[in-house]
C-alpha positions in Angstrom: 15.0 8.3 -10.8 16.9 6.7 -7.9 18.3 3.0 -8.7 15.9 0.2 -7.5 17.7 -3.1 -7.3 16.3 -5.9 -9.1 13.4 -7.6 -7.3 13.4 -10.9 -5.5 11.0 -13.1 -7.5 9.6 -16.4 -6.2 8.1 -18.7 -8.8 4.8 -20.5 -8.2 4.9 -23.7 -6.4 3.0 -25.2 -9.2 2.1 -24.2 -12.7 0.3 -22.5 -14.3 1.0 -18.8 -13.0 -2.4 -17.4 -12.1 -1.7 -14.5 -9.7 1.2 -12.3 -8.6 1.7 -10.7 -5.3 3.9 -7.5 -5.2 4.8 -6.9 -1.6 7.1 -4.2 -0.3 9.4 -4.4 2.8 9.8 -1.7 5.5 12.6 0.9 5.8 16.0 -0.5 6.3 15.1 -3.8 4.9 15.2 -5.4 1.4 13.3 -7.9 -0.7 15.7 -10.6 0.1 15.3 -9.9 3.8 11.6 -9.5 3.9 10.3 -12.1 1.3 11.5 -15.5 2.4 10.7 -15.3 6.0 7.3 -13.9 5.1 6.5 -16.9 2.8 7.9 -19.6 5.3 5.8 -18.3 8.4 3.4 -21.2 9.3 -0.3 -20.3 9.1 -3.1 -22.3 10.9 -6.2 -21.5 9.0 -8.4 -23.2 11.8 -7.5 -23.8 15.4 -7.9 -27.6 15.0 -5.4 -27.9 12.1 -2.6 -30.5 12.7 0.8 -30.0 11.7 0.1 -31.5 8.4 -2.7 -28.9 7.8 -0.5 -25.9 8.4 -0.1 -23.6 5.4 2.1 -20.8 4.2 1.4 -17.8 1.9 3.1 -19.9 -0.9 1.2 -23.1 -0.2 -2.0 -21.3 0.2 -1.6 -19.8 -3.3 0.5 -22.3 -5.1 0.0 -20.7 -8.5 1.1 -17.4 -7.3 4.3 -15.6 -8.3 5.7 -13.5 -5.4 7.6 -10.2 -6.4 9.6 -8.6 -3.4 11.0 -5.3 -4.7 13.9 -3.4 -2.9 13.8 0.2 -2.3 16.4 2.6 -3.4 19.0 3.9 -1.1 18.0 7.4 0.1 19.1 9.8 2.7 16.9 9.2 5.9 16.6 12.5 7.7 15.4 11.1 10.8 18.7 9.1 10.9 21.0 12.2 10.4 20.8 11.7 6.7 22.4 8.2 6.7 21.9 6.1 3.6 19.4 3.4 3.9 16.8 1.4 1.7 13.5 3.3 2.1 10.5 4.0 -0.4 10.5 7.6 0.7 12.0 10.0 3.4 9.8 10.8 6.3 9.9 12.4 9.7 8.7 11.1 13.2 5.6 9.1 13.0 3.9 10.3 16.3 0.3 10.8 15.7 -1.0 12.7 13.7 2.3 12.5 11.8 1.9 15.8 9.9 5.4 17.2 10.7 7.7 17.9 7.8 5.5 16.0 5.2 7.2 17.6 2.3 10.1 15.1 2.8 8.0 12.3 1.6 7.3 13.9 -2.0 10.3 13.0 -3.8 10.6 9.5 -2.9 6.8 8.6 -3.2 6.7 10.3 -6.5 9.6 8.0 -7.7 8.5 4.9 -5.9 4.9 5.3 -7.2 6.3 5.4 -10.9 8.4 2.4 -10.2 5.7 0.5 -8.6 3.4 1.1 -11.4 6.0 -0.2 -13.7 6.2 -3.5 -11.8 2.4 -3.8 -12.0 2.1 -3.2 -15.7 4.9 -5.9 -16.2 3.2 -8.4 -14.0 -0.2 -7.6 -15.7 1.6 -8.5 -19.0 2.7 -11.7 -17.9 -0.8 -12.6 -16.7 -2.3 -12.0 -20.1 -3.5 -8.5 -19.2 -5.4 -9.5 -16.1 -5.2 -6.7 -13.4 -7.7 -8.6 -11.4 -4.9 -11.1 -10.6 -2.4 -8.7 -9.2 -2.3 -8.1 -5.3 -0.3 -5.4 -4.0 0.7 -4.6 -0.7 3.6 -4.3 2.0 4.8 -3.9 5.7 5.2 -0.7 7.6 6.8 2.0 5.2 6.2 -0.6 2.4 2.4 -0.4 3.2 2.5 3.2 3.1 4.1 3.5 -0.3 1.9 0.8 -1.6 -1.2 2.6 -0.4 -0.2 5.6 -2.3 0.6 3.5 -5.4 -2.8 1.9 -5.3 -4.8 5.1 -5.0 -2.9 6.6 -8.0 -3.2 3.5 -10.1 -4.8 4.4 -13.3 -5.3 1.0 -14.8 -8.0 -1.7 -14.5 -8.8 -2.7 -10.9 -6.3 -4.7 -9.0 -7.3 -7.9 -7.3 -6.5 -6.7 -3.8 -4.4 -5.1 -1.5 -2.9 -6.3 2.0 -1.2 -3.9 4.4 0.6 -4.7 7.6 1.5 -2.2 10.3 1.4 0.6 8.0 0.0 4.2 7.6 -1.4 6.4 4.9 0.9 9.3 3.9 -0.9 12.9 4.1 -3.9 11.2 5.9 -4.9 14.4 7.6 -4.7 16.5 4.5 -6.6 13.9 2.5 -9.4 14.0 5.0 -9.3 17.8 4.7 -9.6 17.5 0.9 -12.4 15.0 1.2 -14.4 17.4 3.2 -13.9 20.4 1.1 -14.6 18.4 -2.0 -17.8 17.1 -0.5 -18.6 20.8 0.4 -17.8 21.9 -3.2 -15.3 24.5 -1.9 -11.7 24.9 -0.9 -10.2 23.4 2.3 -10.4 25.6 5.4 -7.6 28.2 5.1 -7.0 27.8 1.3 -6.9 31.2 -0.4 -8.1 32.0 -3.8 -5.6 31.0 -6.4 -5.6 32.9 -9.5 -3.4 30.4 -11.2 -5.6 27.6 -10.2 -6.4 25.1 -13.4 -10.1 25.4 -13.5 -12.0 22.8 -15.0 -9.5 20.0 -14.2 -11.3 17.7 -11.8 -14.2 20.1 -11.4 -16.7 17.4 -12.4 -15.1 14.7 -10.3 -16.7 13.2 -7.2 -15.0 13.9 -3.8 -12.9 10.8 -3.6 -11.6 11.3 -7.3 -10.9 15.0 -6.6 -9.0 14.0 -3.5 -6.9 11.6 -5.3 -6.2 14.2 -8.0 -5.0 16.4 -5.2 -2.6 13.8 -4.1 -1.4 13.3 -7.6 -0.6 17.0 -7.9 1.1 17.1 -4.5 3.5 14.4 -5.8 3.8 16.4 -9.1 2.9 13.4 -11.1 1.0 13.5 -14.6 -2.3 12.0 -15.1 -3.6 10.3 -18.4 -6.9 9.5 -16.8 -8.6 9.2 -13.5 -9.7 5.9 -12.0 -13.6 5.8 -12.2 -14.0 3.1 -9.4 -11.8 3.9 -6.4 -13.9 1.5 -4.3 -13.4 -1.6 -6.5 -10.2 -2.7 -5.1 -10.9 -4.5 -1.7 -8.2 -3.7 1.0 -7.1 -5.6 4.0 -5.1 -3.6 6.8 -3.7 -5.5 9.9 -2.0 -3.7 12.8 -0.4 -4.9 16.0 -1.9 -3.0 19.0 1.4 -3.1 20.7 3.1 -1.4 17.8 5.8 1.1 19.0 7.1 2.3 15.6 4.0 2.8 13.8 1.1 3.5 16.2 -2.0 1.6 15.6 -3.8 4.9 15.8 -2.2 5.8 12.3 -3.5 2.4 11.1 -7.0 3.3 12.3 -6.8 6.7 10.6 -5.7 5.1 7.3 -8.7 2.7 7.5 -11.1 5.5 8.2 -9.8 7.7 5.4 -9.9 4.9 2.9 -13.6 4.1 4.0 -14.6 7.7 3.5 -13.3 7.5 0.0 -15.6 4.6 -0.7 -12.9 1.9 -0.4 -14.1 -1.4 1.2 -11.5 -1.9 3.9 -11.3 -5.0 6.1 -9.6 -3.5 9.4 -8.0 -5.9 12.0 -6.2 -5.2 15.2 -4.1 -8.0 17.0 -3.5 -7.9 20.7 0.0 -8.6 21.9 1.6 -8.0 18.4 4.1 -5.2 17.8 5.5 -4.0 14.6 5.5 -7.0 12.7 3.0 -9.7 11.1 1.8 -12.6 13.0 0.4 -16.1 12.2 -3.1 -14.8 12.9 -2.6 -11.7 10.7 -1.4 -13.9 7.8 -4.4 -16.3 8.4 -6.7 -13.4 8.0 -4.9 -12.3 4.9 -5.4 -15.7 3.3 -8.9 -15.9 4.2 -9.4 -12.3 2.9 -7.6 -13.1 -0.4 -9.3 -16.4 -0.7 -12.5 -14.5 -1.5 -10.8 -12.2 -4.1 -8.3 -14.4 -6.0 -8.3 -18.0 -7.2 -6.2 -20.1 -5.0 
């Protein structure tokens, strides 16, 4: 496995420790660059809020521990194989972003395993409560975290928050959902004499689709999550995003909804490839119904 630097950990403003947020940066960044500015961004929860009423993510959740991992350094094909911190390699993201999808596989496989180790560790610090762990990220960090959430096999997490991201393999996932719902192979799939019959044959279409993703990444499986729709998801995206088109965010939301996952989707006029105060306000309000402040 590639070497992942130690995460940046921001301790709760006030004891006791009740929740953990694990939030992933975008490509080329790091936990140290991404985390502190995010936590320091002022958030007005109501238009009439005075300066004294302004919150931050940290003050909105004073008992939360924030974990900001840093991606391993990998060769970025799109940048002439230059080394950079990225959760996985990928090609151009012009919709539908299906070119050279195989580039994603090694990094997504390693990052998913690494991310699950982090989640297990935080659950242990919380006395075994997965419901008090929130996962998420920005841009490629959102994409990697979405895959990690879909392939998580433990108890349901407390929530997911994604900003300006996309869902890797979203077109093929949609095809798998359709094929699973029809009880047959995806269009164009030929008979495979080496297919492992019986594995996943009794699963519903979303679970079978997740199993397809797991096999695509060549990850072993101890069990299948029985309630994919149990973890609530927030996805926010700037309409003016010129790096990850809002179209890809819409497709991610639609695919997750088709899998039975409850997605709160928000678009922000005048916002590019970054978060905004309004987006963070909506995240706080979304999480306020999912985790104890």
